[in-house]
C-alpha angles and dihedrals in degrees: 000000000000091000089053092051092049091048092050091048090054093048094048091046095052117097109265091214089072089072093077092069126207130322116260130203105225104170137013136187123184124192126183111231103180142304095021090309114132139191114223123197116191134184114210127192120201131144092241113202101192125274096330095064123016142128101270105177149351132214138214107219131192119225090257091057099258113144106231098179142358129206110205113210107214101199145016118276098208095154099032112072127192097014130191128218133170138218120200131198097033106165111219114190120242111265094036108120101177142018134203126224123210131177131217131206129200094247109032100028111207124350111099127110114310129199126216113201133185117239118245 
C-alpha cells in the first residue's frame, strides 16, 4: 500500500504538460524557388495542450548540423492536428543534397520524429 501511495504522489506531482509528448515531423515538401533558395512545407503532429505545452517551432538542418532556417509557430494548434506551415527563402548551400527537419515543443525541446528529405 505504501508503494501505491508513493507512486500516486509522484504521478500527481509530475507536470501534466509532459503528457503531450514530443513534436513529430510527419510530412515534408521542398520546392526550389531560385538561386539555391527553397520553400519548405512541413506537417507537425503534437498533442498541444494550450500555451503551457505546444509545438513552437521547426528547423531546416543541413547534414553537418547547421540550422538553415527556423519556422516559429506563434500559437498552439490544439484542434488542428497535424498542422502544416511553410517557410520560404531558405538558402541551402551548393553541394547540399538533402536536409533534415526537426520540431521543437515548449516543454521537451527537440526529440520527436525527424524527417530527412532529398532536395529537388
